[in-house]
C-alpha positions as CSV (number, residue, x, y, z in Angstrom):
1,M,39.3,130.5,125.2
2,T,37.9,130.7,121.6
3,A,37.7,127.4,119.7
4,I,39.5,127.3,116.4
5,V,38.7,126.0,112.9
6,D,41.9,125.5,110.9
7,A,40.5,126.4,107.5
8,H,43.7,125.7,105.5
9,H,46.0,122.8,106.0
10,H,47.4,119.8,104.0
11,I,48.1,116.2,104.6
12,W,50.0,114.3,101.9
13,R,52.1,111.4,100.7
14,R,55.3,112.5,99.1
15,A,54.9,109.9,96.4
16,D,51.8,111.7,95.1
17,L,53.3,115.2,94.8
18,P,55.3,115.9,91.7
19,W,56.7,119.1,93.2
20,L,58.4,117.2,96.0
21,D,60.1,114.8,93.6
22,G,63.6,115.2,92.1
23,P,66.0,118.0,92.9
24,M,64.6,120.7,95.3
25,Q,63.3,123.6,93.1
26,P,63.1,127.2,94.3
27,R,59.7,127.7,95.9
28,I,57.8,130.7,97.2
29,F,58.4,129.6,100.8
30,G,62.1,129.0,100.5
31,P,64.1,125.7,101.1
32,Y,61.7,122.9,102.0
33,E,63.8,119.8,102.7
34,P,62.1,119.2,106.1
35,I,58.7,118.7,104.4
36,R,59.9,116.6,101.4
37,R,58.2,113.6,103.1
38,D,54.9,112.1,104.1
39,Y,52.8,114.4,106.2
40,P,49.9,112.1,107.3
41,I,46.8,112.9,109.3
42,G,48.3,111.5,112.5
43,E,51.2,114.0,112.5
44,Y,48.7,116.8,111.8
45,L,46.6,115.7,114.8
46,S,49.7,115.6,116.9
47,D,50.7,119.1,115.8
48,I,47.3,120.6,116.7
49,A,47.0,118.8,120.1
50,S,46.1,121.2,122.9
51,S,45.8,124.1,120.5
52,G,42.1,124.5,120.7
53,V,41.4,123.3,117.2
54,T,38.0,121.6,117.0
55,G,37.6,121.5,113.2
56,S,39.7,121.7,110.0
57,V,39.5,122.1,106.2
58,Y,42.0,120.4,103.9
59,V,43.1,122.4,100.8
60,Q,44.5,120.7,97.8
61,A,48.3,120.3,97.7
62,N,49.0,120.1,93.9
63,W,49.0,116.4,93.3
64,A,49.4,115.4,89.6
65,K,46.5,117.0,87.8
66,E,45.1,113.7,86.6
67,S,45.0,112.4,90.2
68,F,42.6,115.1,91.4
69,E,40.1,112.5,92.5
70,D,42.7,110.3,94.1
71,E,43.7,113.3,96.3
72,V,40.1,113.8,97.5
73,A,39.6,110.1,98.1
74,Y,42.8,109.9,100.2
75,V,41.7,112.8,102.4
76,Q,38.2,111.4,102.7
77,R,39.6,108.1,104.0
78,A,41.6,110.0,106.6
79,A,38.4,111.9,107.6
80,D,36.4,108.7,107.8
81,E,39.1,107.1,110.0
82,T,39.9,110.0,112.4
83,G,37.1,112.6,112.0
84,Y,39.6,115.1,110.6
85,P,39.4,117.1,108.3
86,Q,35.7,118.0,108.3
87,G,35.9,119.8,105.0
88,I,37.8,119.2,101.8
89,V,38.8,121.7,99.1
90,G,39.9,119.7,96.0
91,Y,41.3,120.5,92.6
92,A,39.8,120.7,89.1
93,D,41.0,122.1,85.9
94,F,38.8,125.2,85.3
95,L,40.4,125.7,81.9
96,A,38.8,122.5,80.6
97,D,36.1,123.1,78.0
98,D,33.6,121.9,80.6
99,V,34.7,121.3,84.2
100,R,31.5,119.5,85.2
101,P,32.7,116.0,84.4
102,Q,35.5,116.5,86.9
103,L,33.2,118.0,89.5
104,D,30.7,115.1,89.0
105,R,33.5,112.7,90.0
106,L,33.9,114.5,93.3
107,T,30.3,114.6,94.4
108,K,30.4,111.2,96.1
109,Y,32.9,112.5,98.7
110,R,30.9,113.8,101.6
111,G,33.7,116.1,102.8
112,M,33.8,118.2,99.6
113,R,33.2,121.9,100.2
114,G,35.1,123.7,97.4
115,L,37.8,123.7,94.8
116,R,41.1,125.5,94.3
117,M,43.0,126.2,91.1
118,Q,45.8,128.6,91.9
119,L,45.8,131.7,89.7
120,H,48.7,133.6,91.2
121,W,51.3,135.0,88.7
122,H,54.3,137.2,89.5
123,E,57.1,138.9,87.6
124,N,59.4,137.0,89.9
125,P,59.5,133.5,88.4
126,Q,60.0,132.0,91.9
127,Y,56.6,133.3,92.9
128,R,54.9,132.4,89.7
129,F,52.4,129.5,89.4
130,A,49.7,130.3,86.8
131,P,50.8,130.4,83.1
132,K,49.7,134.1,82.7
133,P,48.8,137.0,85.0
134,D,45.2,137.6,83.9
135,L,43.8,134.1,84.1
136,A,40.9,135.2,86.3
137,R,39.6,137.1,83.2
138,D,39.7,134.0,81.0
139,P,36.1,133.4,79.7
140,T,36.4,129.6,79.9
141,L,37.6,129.8,83.5
142,Q,34.9,132.3,84.5
143,Q,32.2,130.1,83.0
144,N,33.5,127.0,84.8
145,V,33.8,128.7,88.1
146,A,30.2,130.0,87.8
147,R,29.2,126.3,87.5
148,L,30.2,125.7,91.1
149,A,27.0,127.3,92.2
150,D,25.1,124.3,91.0
151,Y,27.2,122.1,93.3
152,G,27.0,124.4,96.3
153,W,30.8,124.6,96.4
154,S,33.2,127.5,96.9
155,F,36.3,128.6,95.1
156,D,39.6,129.2,97.0
157,L,41.1,132.2,95.2
158,Q,44.8,132.7,95.1
159,V,46.2,135.9,93.5
160,F,48.7,138.7,94.2
161,A,47.7,142.4,94.6
162,E,48.4,143.2,90.9
163,Q,45.8,140.5,89.9
164,M,43.0,141.6,92.2
165,D,41.2,143.7,89.6
166,G,40.7,140.6,87.5
167,A,39.9,138.5,90.6
168,A,37.1,141.0,91.5
169,E,35.8,140.6,87.9
170,L,35.8,136.9,88.4
171,A,33.8,137.2,91.6
172,A,31.3,139.6,89.9
173,A,30.8,137.1,87.1
174,S,29.9,134.3,89.6
175,P,27.7,136.1,92.2
176,K,26.3,132.8,93.5
177,V,29.7,131.4,94.3
178,I,31.6,132.1,97.5
179,F,35.3,133.0,96.9
180,I,37.8,132.5,99.7
181,L,40.9,134.7,99.2
182,Q,44.0,132.8,100.1
183,H,46.6,134.0,102.5
184,A,45.0,137.5,102.9
185,G,46.0,138.4,99.4
186,M,49.6,137.3,99.6
187,L,51.4,140.5,100.5
188,E,54.9,140.0,99.1
189,D,56.0,143.6,98.7
190,R,56.3,145.3,102.1
191,S,57.4,148.6,100.8
192,A,55.1,151.6,101.2
193,A,54.0,151.3,97.6
194,G,53.5,147.5,98.0
195,W,51.2,148.0,101.0
196,T,49.2,150.6,99.1
197,R,48.7,148.3,96.1
198,W,47.7,145.5,98.5
199,R,45.2,147.7,100.4
200,D,43.7,149.0,97.2
201,G,43.2,145.5,95.8
202,M,41.9,144.1,99.0
203,R,39.2,146.9,99.1
204,R,38.3,146.1,95.5
205,L,37.8,142.4,96.4
206,A,35.9,143.3,99.7
207,G,33.5,145.3,97.5
208,R,32.3,142.0,96.2
209,P,29.9,140.6,98.9
210,N,30.7,137.0,97.8
211,V,34.4,137.3,98.7
212,V,35.9,136.4,102.1
213,S,39.6,136.5,103.2
214,K,41.6,133.7,104.7
215,L,44.1,134.7,107.4
216,S,46.8,132.1,106.5
217,G,50.2,131.7,105.1
218,L,51.5,135.0,106.4
219,G,55.0,133.7,106.9
220,T,55.3,132.7,103.3
221,F,57.4,135.6,102.1
222,I,59.4,136.2,105.3
223,H,60.0,132.6,106.2
224,S,59.2,133.1,109.9
225,N,56.4,133.4,112.4
226,D,56.6,137.1,113.2
227,P,53.8,138.2,115.5
228,G,54.1,141.9,114.5
229,H,53.9,141.0,110.8
230,I,50.9,138.8,111.5
231,A,49.2,141.4,113.6
232,A,49.6,144.1,110.9
233,I,48.0,142.0,108.1
234,V,45.3,140.5,110.3
235,R,44.1,143.8,111.7
236,E,44.1,145.5,108.3
237,T,42.4,142.6,106.6
238,I,39.7,142.5,109.3
239,E,39.3,146.3,109.0
240,I,38.7,145.9,105.2
241,F,36.5,142.8,105.2
242,G,35.0,142.8,108.6
243,P,35.4,139.9,111.1
244,A,32.4,138.0,109.6
245,R,34.3,137.7,106.3
246,C,37.7,136.6,107.7
247,L,38.8,133.1,108.7
248,F,42.0,131.5,110.0
249,G,44.1,128.8,108.4
250,S,47.4,127.4,109.5
251,N,48.9,126.5,106.1
252,F,50.6,123.5,107.8
253,P,52.9,121.8,107.2
254,V,54.4,124.6,105.1
255,E,54.5,127.0,108.1
256,K,56.1,124.1,110.0
257,L,59.2,125.0,108.2
258,W,59.7,127.9,110.6
259,T,57.3,127.5,113.5
260,R,55.4,125.2,115.9
261,Y,51.7,125.1,115.6
262,A,51.3,126.3,119.2
263,D,53.5,129.4,118.5
264,L,51.5,130.1,115.3
265,I,48.2,130.0,117.2
266,A,49.7,132.2,119.9
267,A,50.7,134.9,117.3
268,Y,47.2,135.0,115.9
269,R,45.5,135.1,119.3
270,R,47.9,138.0,120.2
271,A,46.9,139.8,117.0
272,L,43.2,139.4,117.6
273,E,43.1,140.1,121.3
274,P,42.9,143.9,121.0
275,L,40.0,143.6,118.6
276,G,37.7,141.9,121.2
277,E,36.3,138.4,121.8
278,D,33.6,138.7,119.2
279,T,36.0,139.5,116.5
280,A,38.4,136.7,117.6
281,R,35.6,134.2,117.6
282,A,34.5,135.2,114.2
283,A,37.9,135.0,112.7
284,L,39.0,131.8,114.4
285,Y,35.8,129.8,114.4
286,D,32.4,131.3,113.2
287,T,33.3,132.4,109.7
288,A,35.0,129.2,108.7
289,T,32.2,127.1,110.2
290,R,29.7,129.0,108.2
291,I,31.5,129.4,104.9
292,Y,32.7,125.7,104.7
293,R,29.4,124.4,106.3
294,L,31.1,122.4,109.0
295,N,28.1,122.0,111.3
């Protein structure tokens, strides 16, 4: 059985997450009362037990912006104590005049592998995160993202299909930086026209050799673990990017709102099985290990 690297998960303390405080606000993944609590490394390790996961990467969970270093320090302590996660994707404000002072503060954490600042914007306010749709084209952001090359760090890229032209321009402006597209491009419109826009944008991003795609968060817009839905996106994404440019992520504990970890893994294995063992190994293990430098 192919070993797995979970290249996208979170651990957190509720007290550190502003978006979990106060009244529950509409979120892209629906009602989230069951995860308005601590989700520590011990629970994550319990969730992945017997699943075949041999490595993992933590991705930032939107702590208060000024606490970006505290978040990485918290995750690094968990890694030092348990061996998980092996990689950390932190946060920095890439709209700052110069992001390097923030990046410099993170260099002492040995798990650091990359940064994420979410750029996704949508006409539906519930799906909106960034302040404007074309943030990927912002000159300051582009200049700051390019600076990641000096640190050897990647950029986790989160955009919708309508934003992929700008995202491709961002990747072209930073050819020495690896971009990891979140959630296979966040397909939210499953109409025929929506699928076409998504495919066109995905091909545009795949045309940049420094972009890879994460197979994660595929239940976000349907609020369920649907093996058929997962298989359709996984297979098309692999067809567009190739298996050596695709990697799996669980998006736990968000996906825990509607599924168990074992059932999520089973759905991905089922989607990959017809594509052959080499493709499954690339998507579940090899690509993440290489991109996030986990060996």
